[in-house]
Each structure stands twice: as C-alpha cells, then as structure tokens.
N, C-alpha and C positions, 0 to 999 in steps of 0.2 A: 467481466467486465474490464478488467485492463489488458485483456486481450481487444475490446473495441473502442477502447480510448486511444484518442491520435497523441496523446503526450503523457508522459509519466505523473504518476497521481500521488500525491499526498495522503497521510491518514485520515485527515478529515476528511478529503474529497471520497475515499470507500466507506465512513460512514456517513457520510451523506448516501452514497451512493445504495448501500445496503439498509438505507431509512433507520439507523441506528442513533439514538439521542446525541446530539453535539453538546457533549461534556468531557471535560478534561481526562477524566477517568476513562473514559471509553474510546477516547483519541488514542491514549496512552497504551489501552490495551490493543487495539486495532494495529498501532504502531511496533508493539513487540510481537506481535503475530507476524508482521511483513518481514519484520526483519529476519525471525528464524526462519520464514520461507528461502527470503537472500542469501543467507548462510548455507541453508540444503540447495543452493543452485536453482530451486525453483522460479523466483524471481531475481529482478537484478537491483540494486541500490545505485543508481547512476551517478547522482550525487547525495549529501546525506538528506535523508528524508521524501526522496523521490524514487519511486518505484515502479519497476516496469517488467514486461516479459523479457525476459534474455533472448538474445538475439541467438539464431541457431544458422 
C-alpha cells in the first residue's frame, strides 16, 4: 500500500486502506505500528505523522 501510494500516508489513510474502522484507538494503534517500523528502518517518517518507504 505504501509502495503504491504517490505521497506519504498518515495513520488514518492506512486504516482506510486496510478497511479498519476509523476510531481513535485504531488510528493510534496503526500509528504506533508505523512508528515502530520507522524506528527499525523499514519505513521512513519524513514529517511527524507522515510515513513512506525509505529511499534507497
């Protein structure tokens, strides 16, 4: 999903793409997972709350 996106995504957009109910708790859980992936270098957080694949 992030590879197909033409712009960085926020946690809410990721929830929508995954067909997860748009609720604050779900958005926060997705955001936490995205931040963990960014900490591991799998994703890049280019701006606070905006996630994309890292440039290689």
